[in-house]
C-alpha positions as CSV (number, residue, x, y, z in Angstrom):
1,M,0.0,0.0,0.0
2,K,1.3,3.4,-1.0
3,K,2.0,5.7,2.0
4,F,2.1,9.5,2.1
5,L,3.5,11.8,4.8
6,I,1.4,15.0,5.0
7,V,3.1,17.5,7.2
8,G,1.3,20.6,8.5
9,L,3.6,23.3,9.8
10,G,2.8,25.2,12.9
11,N,3.9,26.0,16.4
12,I,2.7,24.0,19.4
13,G,0.9,25.6,22.3
14,E,-2.5,27.2,22.9
15,K,-1.3,30.8,22.2
16,Y,-0.5,29.8,18.5
17,E,-3.7,27.8,17.9
18,E,-5.8,30.2,15.8
19,T,-2.9,32.1,14.2
20,R,-2.2,32.5,10.5
21,H,1.2,30.8,10.9
22,N,-0.5,27.6,12.2
23,I,-2.6,27.0,9.0
24,G,-0.7,23.7,8.5
25,F,-1.9,22.4,11.8
26,K,-5.4,23.8,11.2
27,I,-5.8,22.0,7.9
28,L,-4.6,18.7,9.4
29,D,-7.0,19.1,12.3
30,E,-9.9,19.7,9.9
31,L,-8.9,16.6,7.9
32,A,-8.7,14.5,11.0
33,L,-12.1,15.7,12.1
34,N,-13.5,14.8,8.6
35,E,-11.9,11.3,8.8
36,K,-13.0,10.8,12.5
37,I,-9.4,10.2,13.6
38,T,-7.4,11.7,16.4
39,F,-3.8,12.7,16.8
40,E,-1.5,10.8,19.2
41,S,1.7,12.3,20.7
42,E,4.7,10.4,19.2
43,K,8.3,11.1,18.8
44,L,8.9,14.7,17.5
45,G,5.2,15.3,16.8
46,S,1.5,14.4,16.8
47,I,0.6,11.6,14.3
48,S,-2.7,10.4,12.9
49,K,-3.3,8.0,10.1
50,F,-6.2,7.1,7.7
51,R,-6.7,5.1,4.5
52,F,-8.3,6.5,1.4
53,K,-8.7,4.8,-2.0
54,G,-6.0,2.2,-1.2
55,R,-3.5,4.8,0.1
56,T,-2.3,5.4,3.7
57,F,-2.1,9.0,4.7
58,I,0.1,9.8,7.7
59,L,-0.5,13.2,9.1
60,L,2.3,14.9,11.1
61,K,2.1,18.0,13.2
62,P,5.8,18.5,14.3
63,S,6.3,19.3,18.0
64,T,9.7,20.9,17.3
65,Y,8.3,24.4,16.6
66,M,8.1,25.8,13.1
67,N,11.7,26.7,12.6
68,L,13.0,23.3,13.5
69,S,10.5,21.2,11.5
70,G,13.1,19.3,9.4
71,K,14.1,16.9,12.2
72,A,10.6,15.6,12.6
73,V,10.0,15.4,8.8
74,K,13.2,13.4,8.3
75,Y,12.5,11.1,11.3
76,W,9.0,10.2,10.0
77,L,10.0,9.8,6.4
78,T,12.6,7.3,7.5
79,K,10.5,5.5,10.2
80,E,7.6,4.9,7.8
81,N,9.9,4.3,4.8
82,I,8.2,7.0,2.7
83,P,9.8,8.2,-0.5
84,L,10.4,11.9,-0.9
85,E,7.9,12.1,-3.8
86,N,5.2,11.1,-1.3
87,L,5.9,14.0,1.1
88,L,3.6,17.0,1.1
89,V,4.4,20.0,3.4
90,I,1.7,22.5,4.2
91,C,2.6,26.1,5.2
92,D,1.4,29.6,5.3
93,D,2.4,32.1,2.6
94,L,2.5,35.9,2.9
95,N,2.9,36.3,-0.9
96,L,-0.5,34.8,-1.7
97,D,-3.9,36.5,-1.0
98,F,-5.9,35.0,1.9
99,G,-7.2,31.6,1.0
100,A,-5.3,31.2,-2.3
101,I,-3.8,27.8,-2.6
102,R,-0.7,26.8,-4.5
103,L,0.8,23.4,-4.9
104,K,4.4,23.0,-6.2
105,A,6.4,19.9,-6.8
106,K,9.6,21.5,-5.5
107,G,11.1,24.9,-4.9
108,S,12.9,27.3,-2.6
109,D,11.8,28.1,0.9
110,G,10.5,31.5,-0.2
111,G,11.6,33.1,3.1
112,H,9.6,30.6,5.2
113,N,11.7,29.4,8.1
114,G,9.9,26.1,8.4
115,L,10.7,25.2,4.8
116,K,14.2,26.5,5.2
117,D,14.9,24.0,8.0
118,I,13.3,21.1,6.1
119,N,15.4,21.9,3.0
120,A,18.6,22.0,5.2
121,V,17.8,18.8,7.0
122,L,16.7,16.8,4.0
123,Q,19.4,18.5,1.9
124,T,17.0,18.9,-1.0
125,Q,14.2,21.1,-2.2
126,Q,12.7,18.3,-4.3
127,Y,9.5,17.7,-2.3
128,A,5.9,18.9,-2.7
129,R,4.7,21.9,-0.8
130,F,1.2,23.2,-0.4
131,R,1.2,27.0,0.3
132,F,-1.9,28.5,1.8
133,G,-2.2,32.2,1.3
134,V,-2.6,34.4,4.4
135,G,-2.2,37.7,2.7
136,A,0.1,40.5,3.7
137,E,-2.1,43.1,5.4
138,F,0.6,44.5,7.7
139,S,2.7,47.6,7.9
140,K,6.4,47.6,7.6
141,G,8.2,45.8,10.4
142,R,5.0,44.1,11.6
143,Q,5.3,40.8,9.7
144,V,5.9,38.6,12.8
145,D,2.9,40.2,14.6
146,Y,0.8,39.5,11.5
147,V,1.6,35.8,11.0
148,L,1.4,35.2,14.7
149,G,-1.9,37.1,14.8
150,K,-5.4,35.6,14.9
151,W,-7.7,35.4,11.9
152,D,-9.9,38.4,11.3
153,T,-13.7,38.2,11.1
154,D,-13.8,38.0,7.3
155,E,-11.1,35.3,7.2
156,I,-13.0,33.3,9.8
157,K,-16.1,33.3,7.7
158,Q,-14.2,32.1,4.6
159,L,-12.0,29.5,6.3
160,P,-14.5,26.6,6.3
161,E,-14.7,26.6,2.5
162,R,-10.9,27.0,2.1
163,L,-10.3,24.2,4.6
164,D,-12.6,21.9,2.6
165,K,-10.8,22.7,-0.6
166,S,-7.4,22.0,1.2
167,I,-8.6,18.6,2.2
168,Q,-9.7,17.8,-1.3
169,L,-6.2,18.9,-2.5
170,I,-4.4,16.6,0.0
171,K,-6.5,13.5,-1.0
172,S,-6.0,14.3,-4.7
173,F,-2.2,14.5,-4.1
174,G,-2.2,11.0,-2.8
175,T,-4.6,9.5,-5.4
176,A,-4.3,11.5,-8.6
177,G,-0.7,12.6,-8.3
178,I,1.0,16.0,-8.2
179,N,0.5,17.2,-11.8
180,I,-3.2,16.6,-11.9
181,T,-3.7,18.0,-8.5
182,M,-1.7,21.2,-9.4
183,N,-3.9,21.6,-12.5
184,T,-7.1,21.1,-10.6
185,F,-6.4,23.2,-7.5
186,N,-3.8,25.9,-8.2
187,G,-5.5,29.3,-8.3
188,K,-8.8,28.0,-7.1
């Protein structure tokens, strides 16, 4: 059975729960709710698993904090014997409007410290990343406050539909492959 490691980036702790930077955790929490599964604390993160169309999806929320995510990703890829092409990392993106989704087969970290650490630990940029747009509605020098800030009222209203679309993207990645999934979901 084909296995996929789906990594949602975020920071552990209650104060980060509803922040823009934790969209990776939020998407995986919503997927777990949909699949009626729960996360268990394991080495370097919280893990949950489900099967869909003959595939096993292993969901990982690293407990290493955002900027040290690489160690958890490498550990679980190795432990579960998952090839790099079956890795999908979910993160926030300031360069995309709120709710915009972009899947890429590989690429740079784009200034995202979580991706930067994963690239360094894995020693490659050759893995899929799913960027969820959080917009850039902040004044100069306020980027950290913005990404660690809570969703505004309009964003909260739009999140359920965007989370549903994100779940569809993840399942498509595992069943239809990256190229079909990019064509289906990018810009939607």
